[in-house]
VMD Tcl script that draws the C-alpha trace (Angstrom):
set ca {
  {-19.59 -9.42 4.19}
  {-20.21 -5.88 4.62}
  {-19.22 -2.97 2.60}
  {-16.69 -1.65 4.84}
  {-15.04 -5.04 5.20}
  {-14.44 -5.19 1.59}
  {-13.42 -1.42 1.54}
  {-10.57 -2.30 4.01}
  {-9.51 -5.24 2.23}
  {-9.25 -3.55 -0.90}
  {-7.53 -0.53 0.65}
  {-4.98 -3.00 2.23}
  {-4.40 -4.59 -1.05}
  {-3.66 -1.44 -2.91}
  {-1.42 -0.06 -0.11}
  {0.66 -3.12 0.01}
  {1.43 -2.88 -3.70}
  {2.16 0.65 -3.28}
  {4.29 0.11 -0.53}
  {6.61 -2.25 -2.36}
  {6.98 0.23 -5.25}
  {7.86 2.88 -2.84}
  {10.54 0.71 -1.16}
  {12.02 0.50 -5.01}
  {11.55 3.75 -5.90}
  {13.60 5.44 -3.06}
  {16.02 2.81 -3.06}
  {16.58 3.57 -6.81}
  {16.70 7.56 -6.14}
  {19.06 8.18 -3.38}
  {19.48 11.83 -4.16}
  {15.77 12.65 -4.84}
  {13.37 10.43 -3.24}
  {15.43 9.08 -0.45}
  {17.17 12.66 0.55}
  {13.46 14.17 0.32}
  {11.86 11.84 2.86}
  {14.79 11.95 4.91}
  {14.55 15.58 5.08}
  {10.75 15.42 5.63}
  {10.83 13.54 9.07}
  {14.38 13.00 9.87}
  {14.51 9.23 8.75}
  {13.05 8.03 5.40}
  {11.42 4.98 7.26}
  {9.45 7.63 9.20}
  {8.50 9.19 6.15}
  {7.56 6.10 4.23}
  {5.48 4.56 7.25}
  {3.44 8.03 7.21}
  {2.82 8.10 3.54}
  {1.63 4.64 3.82}
  {-0.87 4.97 6.61}
  {-2.37 8.55 4.76}
  {-2.60 6.50 1.37}
  {-4.57 3.71 3.38}
  {-6.75 6.03 4.95}
  {-7.52 8.07 2.05}
  {-8.05 5.09 -0.13}
  {-10.31 3.45 2.50}
  {-12.37 6.66 2.82}
  {-12.51 7.50 -1.04}
  {-13.54 3.86 -2.02}
  {-16.34 3.76 0.78}
  {-17.68 7.16 -0.46}
  {-17.70 5.56 -4.05}
  {-19.25 2.17 -2.88}
  {-16.42 0.16 -4.04}
  {-16.20 -3.59 -3.05}
  {-19.94 -4.06 -2.24}
  {-20.26 -7.08 -4.73}
  {-17.07 -8.72 -3.49}
  {-17.23 -12.36 -1.82}
  {-15.19 -12.95 1.09}
  {-13.22 -15.80 -0.92}
  {-12.41 -13.14 -3.58}
  {-11.29 -10.47 -1.25}
  {-9.10 -12.83 0.55}
  {-7.79 -14.20 -2.85}
  {-7.24 -10.34 -3.77}
  {-5.40 -9.31 -0.51}
  {-3.37 -12.70 -0.53}
  {-2.06 -12.07 -4.06}
  {-1.32 -8.71 -3.28}
  {0.84 -9.15 -0.36}
  {2.64 -12.10 -1.76}
  {3.37 -9.87 -4.81}
  {4.58 -6.93 -2.75}
  {7.05 -9.48 -0.83}
  {8.18 -10.85 -4.11}
  {8.62 -7.09 -5.66}
  {10.71 -6.22 -2.48}
  {12.77 -9.51 -2.34}
  {13.26 -9.34 -5.99}
  {14.82 -5.95 -6.01}
  {17.06 -6.78 -3.07}
  {18.23 -10.14 -4.66}
}
mol new
graphics top color blue
foreach p $ca { graphics top sphere $p radius 0.5 }
foreach p [lrange $ca 0 end-1] q [lrange $ca 1 end] { graphics top cylinder $p $q radius 0.2 }
display resetview
């Protein structure tokens, strides 16, 4: 597996977790975070999406520059991505239940 494949997967795993935390953060802070995100772009989901995309791009670039993920195997990366996506889903579902 190439370094950029690993970096892409690692950025996805981290961004997924931070996305779930952002959902909880803005739902907990309607007058501050949610209001700011709504004011910034007209709707909080637009701001949310933009932040997540920028975070993914920055993480991917930074980790590639630092050479992270070069020693990951395909199975390990798959486990990390799958685990982070499952945990992110549980965080969001758990918050709203």
